C-alpha positions in Angstrom: 119.1 80.8 102.3 119.9 78.6 99.3 120.7 80.6 96.2 119.4 80.4 92.6 122.8 79.0 91.6 122.0 75.8 93.6 118.9 75.3 91.4 120.3 75.9 87.9 121.2 72.2 87.4 117.8 71.1 88.6 115.5 73.5 86.8 115.0 71.3 83.8 113.8 68.5 86.1 111.1 70.6 87.7 107.8 68.8 87.0 105.1 70.7 85.2 101.8 70.9 86.9 98.9 69.6 84.9 96.1 72.2 84.9 93.3 73.2 82.6 94.4 75.7 80.0 92.8 79.1 79.9 91.8 81.6 77.2 94.1 84.6 76.7 93.6 87.5 79.1 92.3 89.8 76.4 89.3 87.5 75.4 87.5 87.0 78.7 87.5 87.7 82.4 88.3 84.3 83.9 89.9 83.1 87.1 89.8 80.9 90.1 89.0 82.0 93.6 91.5 81.0 96.3 90.7 78.2 98.8 91.4 79.3 102.3 93.0 76.9 104.8 90.3 75.4 107.0 91.7 76.9 110.2 91.7 80.4 108.9 88.5 82.4 108.8 89.3 84.3 105.6 92.0 85.3 103.1 93.1 87.9 105.6 94.6 86.2 108.7 94.8 87.8 112.1 98.0 87.6 114.2 96.3 85.3 116.7 95.1 82.9 113.9 98.6 82.7 112.4 100.2 82.2 115.8 97.9 79.3 116.6 98.3 77.7 113.1 102.1 77.9 113.4 101.9 75.9 116.7 99.9 73.2 114.9 101.5 73.1 111.5 105.1 74.5 111.9 107.3 74.8 108.8 109.3 71.7 109.4 111.4 70.0 106.6 110.7 66.6 108.3 106.9 66.6 108.1 105.2 65.6 104.8 101.9 67.2 105.9 100.9 70.7 104.6 102.9 73.2 106.6 102.1 76.8 107.5 104.9 79.0 106.0 105.2 82.6 107.1 106.6 84.6 104.1 108.0 88.1 104.5 107.5 90.1 101.3 108.7 93.5 102.7 109.6 96.0 100.0 110.3 99.7 100.0 110.4 102.3 97.3 114.0 102.7 96.1 113.8 106.5 96.4 112.6 106.4 100.0 114.2 108.8 102.4 115.6 106.1 104.8 116.8 103.9 101.9 115.4 100.8 103.7 115.3 97.5 102.0 113.1 94.4 102.5 116.0 92.1 103.3 117.3 94.6 105.8 114.0 94.7 107.9 113.7 90.9 107.5 117.1 90.5 109.2 116.1 93.0 111.9 112.8 91.5 112.9 110.7 88.7 111.6 108.3 85.9 112.5 110.3 82.8 113.6 111.1 80.5 110.7 109.8 83.0 108.2 111.3 83.0 104.6 111.9 86.0 102.5 110.2 86.7 99.1 112.3 89.2 97.2 109.9 91.4 95.1 112.8 92.6 93.0 114.0 89.1 92.1 110.8 87.1 91.4 110.0 89.1 88.3 110.3 89.0 84.5 113.9 90.1 84.2 113.6 90.7 80.5 110.9 93.3 80.8 111.8 97.0 80.7 109.1 97.6 83.4 109.6 96.8 87.1 107.8 94.0 89.0 106.3 92.3 85.9 105.2 88.7 86.6 107.9 86.1 86.2 107.4 83.1 83.9 105.9 80.0 85.4 109.3 78.3 85.3 110.9 81.2 87.1 108.2 81.2 89.7 108.6 77.5 90.3 112.4 77.9 90.6 111.9 80.7 93.2 109.5 78.5 95.2 111.9 75.6 95.0 114.7 77.8 96.4 112.5 78.9 99.2 111.7 75.3 100.0 108.0 75.9 99.5 105.8 73.0 98.5 102.6 73.3 96.5 100.6 71.9 99.4 102.0 74.4 101.9 99.8 77.1 103.4 101.6 80.3 102.7 100.9 83.4 104.8 102.5 86.5 103.4 103.3 89.6 105.5 104.8 93.0 105.3 107.2 95.1 107.4 106.2 96.5 110.8 106.9 100.0 109.4 104.5 99.9 106.5 101.9 97.5 107.8 100.3 96.6 104.5 102.1 97.5 101.3 103.8 94.9 99.2 102.5 91.6 100.7 99.3 91.7 98.7 101.4 91.7 95.5 103.3 88.7 96.5 100.1 86.9 97.6 98.5 87.8 94.3 101.5 86.3 92.5 100.9 83.0 94.3 97.2 83.2 93.2 98.1 83.9 89.6 100.2 80.8 89.5 97.5 78.7 91.1 99.0 78.0 94.6 96.0 76.5 96.3 96.4 78.1 99.8 97.8 81.5 100.3 96.8 84.2 102.8 97.8 87.7 104.0 98.7 88.5 107.6 96.7 91.5 108.7 99.3 92.6 109.8 102.9 92.3 111.2 102.7 95.6 113.0 99.8 94.1 115.1 101.8 90.9 115.5 104.6 92.8 117.1 102.3 95.1 119.2 100.5 92.0 120.6 103.9 90.6 121.8 103.8 87.5 119.6 107.2 85.7 119.0 109.8 87.3 116.7 113.4 86.6 115.9 116.3 88.4 114.1 119.6 87.7 112.5 121.0 86.5 109.3 119.0 84.5 106.8 119.3 80.8 107.4 119.5 78.0 104.9 116.3 76.1 104.0 116.1 72.7 102.2 115.3 73.3 98.5 112.4 71.5 97.0 111.0 70.8 93.6 108.0 73.0 93.1 106.0 71.9 89.9 105.8 74.4 87.1 102.3 75.8 87.2 100.0 77.4 84.6 99.6 81.2 84.7 96.0 82.1 85.4 95.7 84.8 82.7 92.2 85.7 83.8 93.6 87.6 86.8 96.0 89.7 84.7 95.2 92.8 82.6 97.6 93.6 79.7 98.5 97.0 78.3 96.4 96.1 75.2 93.3 95.3 77.3 93.6 98.5 79.4 94.1 100.6 76.3 90.9 99.2 74.8 89.1 100.0 78.0 90.4 103.6 78.0 89.5 104.1 74.4 86.0 102.8 75.0 85.2 105.2 77.9 81.7 106.8 77.4 81.2 105.0 74.2 77.7 103.5 73.6 77.6 99.8 74.0 81.0 99.6 75.9 81.3 97.0 78.6 82.0 99.6 81.2 85.1 98.1 82.7 86.2 100.2 85.7 89.9 101.1 86.3 90.8 101.8 89.9 94.1 103.7 90.4 95.8 103.2 93.8 98.3 106.0 93.4 98.2 109.2 95.4 95.7 111.9 94.4 98.5 114.3 93.4 100.1 111.8 91.0 96.6 110.8 89.7 95.6 114.4 89.0 98.9 115.3 87.4 99.7 117.9 89.9 102.5 115.9 91.6 105.4 114.2 89.8 105.9 110.5 89.5 108.8 109.1 91.6 110.4 107.8 88.4 112.3 110.6 86.6 110.9 111.5 83.2 107.6 109.7 83.7 104.5 111.8 83.2 101.9 111.8 86.0 98.2 111.9 85.4 95.6 109.2 84.8 93.8 107.0 82.3 90.5 108.2 80.9 87.6 107.3 83.1 89.8 105.9 85.9 88.7 106.1 89.6 91.3 107.3 92.1 91.4 105.3 95.4 94.8 105.8 97.0 95.8 102.4 98.5 96.1 103.9 102.1 92.4 104.8 101.9 91.5 101.1 102.6 93.9 100.9 105.6 93.5 101.9 109.2 95.5 105.1 109.7 97.0 103.9 112.9 97.7 100.2 112.5 98.0 100.2 108.7 95.9 97.0 108.6 93.0 96.5 106.3 89.8 98.2 107.5 86.8 96.1 108.5 84.7 94.7 105.6 81.7 97.0 106.1 84.0 100.1 106.0 85.7 98.8 102.9 82.4 98.3 101.2 81.4 101.8 102.1 84.5 103.3 100.7 84.0 101.6 97.3 80.4 102.6 97.2 81.3 106.2 97.9 83.8 106.1 95.1 81.1 104.9 92.7 82.5 101.4 92.1 79.8 99.2 90.5 80.2 95.6 91.8 78.3 94.3 88.7 80.9 95.6 86.2 84.4 94.3 85.6 87.2 95.9 87.6 90.9 96.5 86.8 93.2 97.7 89.6 96.3 99.7 88.7 99.0 101.7 90.5 102.6 102.7 89.8 104.2 99.3 89.1 101.5 96.8 90.0 102.3 96.6 93.8 99.7 98.6 95.6 97.1 97.8 92.9 97.1 94.4 94.7 96.2 96.2 98.0 93.0 97.4 96.2 92.4 94.0 94.8 92.6 92.5 98.3 90.3 95.1 99.7 87.8 94.4 96.9 87.9 90.7 97.7 87.4 91.4 101.4 84.5 93.7 100.8 83.0 91.2 98.3 82.9 93.8 95.5 82.7 92.1 92.2 83.7 88.4 91.6 87.2 87.0 91.1 86.3 86.2 87.5 85.6 89.9 86.8 88.6 91.4 88.6 92.1 91.9 87.3 95.3 93.6 88.1 97.1 95.7 85.4 100.6 94.1 85.7 102.5 97.0 84.1 100.4 99.7 85.7 101.2 103.4 85.2 104.9 102.9 84.6 104.2 100.9 81.5 101.2 103.0 80.5 103.0 106.3 80.6 105.9 105.0 78.5 103.8 103.2 75.9 101.0 105.6 75.0 101.7 108.4 72.5 100.9 112.1 73.1 98.6 112.0 70.1 96.6 109.2 71.8 95.2 111.6 74.4 95.3 108.8 76.9 97.0 110.6 79.8 94.6 113.0 81.5 95.5 115.7 83.9 93.2 117.7 86.2 93.2 121.5 85.7 
């Protein structure tokens, strides 16, 4: 694969995309819904749908038509027992002609918190390195081992930067089980492009300040009633289990609703559950579709699993849903003990 060093001399020449400017994230819930490719039935794509689309619109560097680009965004927790990495599983097994989105590189490298969104210029440079064009139809997928885990975060990043057509494969485990084509081996070089610098859709992102205001307004008369959904495990949410990051307090924000991300996945296939089942889960958890929703987790990765499930279940509107980019890692480091904004169950 081409490296970032190949792009350094070209970055200043990357064209800027002309889009309508948006109000800051703290002033209003704004956002644009994605526009699915016409051959796909929804944001979530089945293995068969992707296989058929790849036969019709392969990722060729020769064609100037919109291409279907499979994009592996596999990522594993750094403290996992097997010490697996995304690039490792990408080399071992992948969809033919897939490209690799590194969740640890396409980030804000100046932030003290992991996985924070990159700048628009950094995102454009990463897309240019991957040879992805703005008109391409990108289908993001996860590892066979985890099923659904980090791909929704990568797809959400594309949405935040206004990529017109992005989808999630539901999922690569089923792709493999259904005997669809795979390949393995070292990463091959792709032809770099010039992806235009986009505008960040701030209406999809919740900042620390926004979430702090929400937490302080819990149970106050006249408050907007913004709901915070937490995708972490019940043990971490309750404060009874430690956080994987040393020195970080576990617990939850005042008024938060715990929906561990694997709750919305099939226990066997690790694919998203059917729409009616997802809707039932959110209803049982007391999520009000009429009120704004902020999804959170440890570092902003599995929060996007909940955001995808909300979208699939048609809970709330895209304009009233956000993801807390910094999530618990930022929250637990920035709030003060005197704020009483970290709650633990007794």
